[in-house]
N, C-alpha and C positions, 0 to 999 in steps of 0.2 A: 589953228597949227597946234596950240594946246593941247585940244579934243584929240587930233591925231598921234601927236607924240605919247598920249598916254594910252590910247589905243594898242598902238603897236608894242608898247612895252607890256601890258596884258599879252599880247598874242604870242610876244615872245616865250616870255614865261609860262604858260599853258603850252606853247609848243614842243617845251623843253621837260615838261613834268608828265604831261597825259599818256606818252607812248611806254613811258616805264609804270605808270601804273598801270594799263593796258597790259603789258608783260608779267605784272607780279601778279594779275587775277586770271593769267592762262598758265597753260601748261605749255613746255616747249614743243617746238616743230608746228605743225600744223593749226593746232589752237591758236597760237600766239602770233600765226600768219594769218588766221581768219580774224584775229581780234583786231589786228592792225588794217585790216583789208576793212574791216567794219566802220574803223573809225575816219577812213578816206571817204569811202560813202556817205556817212552821216556828213562829215563834213563839205562835200559838195553839194550834199543836196541842201545843207544851209546855204551854200554860195549859188546855190540855183534859185533861192527864193528872192534875191537882189533883182533881178532881170523880169522875172514872173511878178514881181510887184510893179516895175517899172511897166512892165506890159498893162498890167489892169489898170495901172494908173493913166496910160495914153489911151486906150478904149474909154474909159469912164471921162477924162476930159475931152479926150479930140483933139489933144493939143500935142505934139512933138516936140515944140519950142519952148524949153523952160527955162522962167530965167534966172537969176542968181538968188532973189528970196525966194520963189518956189523950191529950191534946190535945198536953200537952208531948213526948210520945215520937213523937207522928203529926207534929210538926213537925221536929224532929230528924231522922226517918228522911227526909225532903225534903231534908235536908242531904249525903246521900248521894248522890242524883241530880243536885245541883248540881255537887257537885264532881267528877262523872266528864268534864265538859266543859273543865275548868281545862288538861289537858295540847293540847290543840285549841288554845286562847286563846294559850297560849301556843309556839305552830309559826306561827303567823301571820307571814309574811315582810312584807316590804315589795312591792307592788306598784302597777307603774304602770299607765295607762289604756293598753288593746290596741289594737293596730293589725290593722290587715286586709289579711291579705297577700296584693299581685297586685292589690290594687285602688287607682286613685287617681282624683282628682275630673277630668272630662273637659275638656280644653282646647280651644280651636281661636285661629287666628290671624286667619281669617275676620270681617267686621265681626258685632256682637251684632246678632240681630233684636230689637225692642219688645218682645219678651215674654222674651227673656235680660235687656234691659236694666234692664225694670221687676224682675225675677226678683232682679237683680243688685243695685239701687239697696234693695230692701227686704230684703235679707239684710243688707247694710251696715247698713240703722237697727236691726235687730233687733240686731245683735250690737255696738252701743254701750252700751260698760260702763254709763252712767250708766241706760239702758234696762232693761239688766240688774235692776239694783239695784233698782230701782223696782219694777217686777215680781215679783223673791224677795221683796222687802217686804211687797207686797201680799199675796202669797200666804201667808208666813208669818205675818201678822195676821191672815187669813181662819184659819189653823189654831190660832191662840190664842185666837181668839172661841170656836171651836168646841171648843176641850180645855175650855174656863171652862163652856161648857154641858152638855156632857159630863159633867164632874165633879160636875154637882149631879143624874144621874140613873141612872150605871152601877153606882155600888155599892149601888144601891137599889132594883134590881130582885127581889134576892131577898128582902128586907123585905116588897115590896109582893106578889108571889106569896104569902109565907106569911101575909099580913095579909088580903088581900082575898079570895084562894082557897084558903086552908087548907092550903097545899100542906106534906108532910111534909117531914125533910130527906134523903129519900130523892129526892123530886120535886124537890125545890129543886138538889139534885145533878143528876139529869139535864138539869133547865133548863138549868144552867151549861156544862154535856157539849154540849149541843147549840146552844147560841149560838156557843163557842168553834170546834165544828168548822165551822158556817154559815160563821164568819167565814174558816177558815183554805179551804172548798170556793171561796166567793165569790172570792178572790182568784185563783185557778186558773181558774174557768169562764170568768170575765169577760177574760182576755187577749186572744182575737180580738178580741172589739169592740174591746177598748183598740187593737188595732193597725189597727182598720179606721177608726175615727172620731175619734183620737186621745187624748190625756191628760187636757187641761184637759174636752173637753167629756163626757167620760165621769165625771172625777170632778165634775162639775157634777151631772149626772144622779145621780149614786149619793146626793150632799148632797140633793139638793132631794127625792127618793124618800123617804130616810131621815128626812128631815124632816117631808114629809106624814104619813108612817105613825104619828111620834110625837103630831104633831096629833088624830090619828085615834085613838091608844091612850088620851091623856089627856083625851078629850072623855065618855067614858063607857064603863062595863062592858059590854062583849060578849061575856062569858063567859069561860073557860078554853080552849075547843075552837077560839074564834075570837082570842083576844090571844097565846095561847100564839105560834102562826107568826107573827104579826103582831110580837112582839116577837124573834123570830129573824132575820127575814127584815129587819126593821130596823136591827139590832147588824151584821148582813152587810152591807149597803148601806153605812152609815155608816164601817165601818172599811176597806172597798175601796177609797176614794177618795184616804187619807191615805198609800199607798206612791206614787199616783200623783203627787201633788203634791211631795212628798219628792224624787221622782225628778227632776224639772224645775227644781225649788230648787237644787239640785247639781250642773245642767249650767247654769243662769244664773251661777253665783256662780263667779267665777274659782279655780282649782284650789287658789293659794295661802291662799285663804283658805276654802275648804271644811271644813277641821278645825274651824275657828274661827266659821264660822256655826253648823256643826252641833250644837257646843257649846252657842250660845246658844240655838239652836231648841230643845235637848232641854230648857230652862227650862221649858218651856209645861207640861212633864209636872209641875210644883209647883203649878202653878195649881188641880190636883185638890186640893189640901189645903184652898184657902179654898171654892173652888166646892162641896165635898162640904158643907162645913160651914154653909152659904147653904142648899143642898138636904134636910140633916137639918134645919135650922128651919123652911122654908116645909112641910115633910112633915109636923112636928110642928103646926103650927100650923094647917094645914090638911088637907090628904093629900097623900099619894105623886102622884095626878093632876094636883094643881095645879103639883108641881115638876117635871114633865113637861111641863107645857104652859109653864112658863115658860123651859124648856131647849129647846122648840120653838121658842120666840121669841128667844133669843138664837141659836139655830143659821141662823133665819133672817136675821138682822143679818150673820152670819158669811158667809153665800151671798150 
């Protein structure tokens, strides 16, 4: 229990600091969004290593029924990989926002055209600090509501496929591995669309599509041949919009407040503790599909 608490404290601190470091190391706009998406990809690949190693152990030992003593050593072995990155964290230096050499905003002494006057006035309105705080707050509120809904569902996919479709431990591991790999891939595959269409339109498209798929999954059983791909695609879409919203928030918040804001926004991860409990109650009283339906309703409110 103490180990889990210490790991949780570490993860909360890292989750609050790392996005700010990425923002300070990248330019505004598409570069910042790409950096946050790359972070999501790296994190997802790291989490995919868990079910991959579990599959490897199942294949090597031929045993799918692990005892508590065997799980103890598996958890301890995971700490070896956890310790490998500590030297890299210690070497992180203070970074400032990059500047693009040789590029300056064009200026002209001539009278501005109507279109340039409109652009200037619009830019001034957008750059109003109060407007920045309002938009950042709305994006953060949407993210918190989404996190509350996700907490009622994400932890129960394993039990859902085990109970409804009789998945073996190896099958569950393959399912989790596919989900994390899909999340990692989607954050890279959609980069060209993000550059063309913008971050907010794509984030909304991911959210709406993922919510619609969850409504479909919660409606009725479609069989594992259909539901497994739907769950994989749904999780990939829902986890592709978060980095885009995060990058936008960090650009709206003044640089001197980014660390504090990011630390506060990291608290939305704590909502999973309460919402997972609610999801468990809903699943026990009804079934997992009912909990999925409530999650989809919560995500509809967030969107």
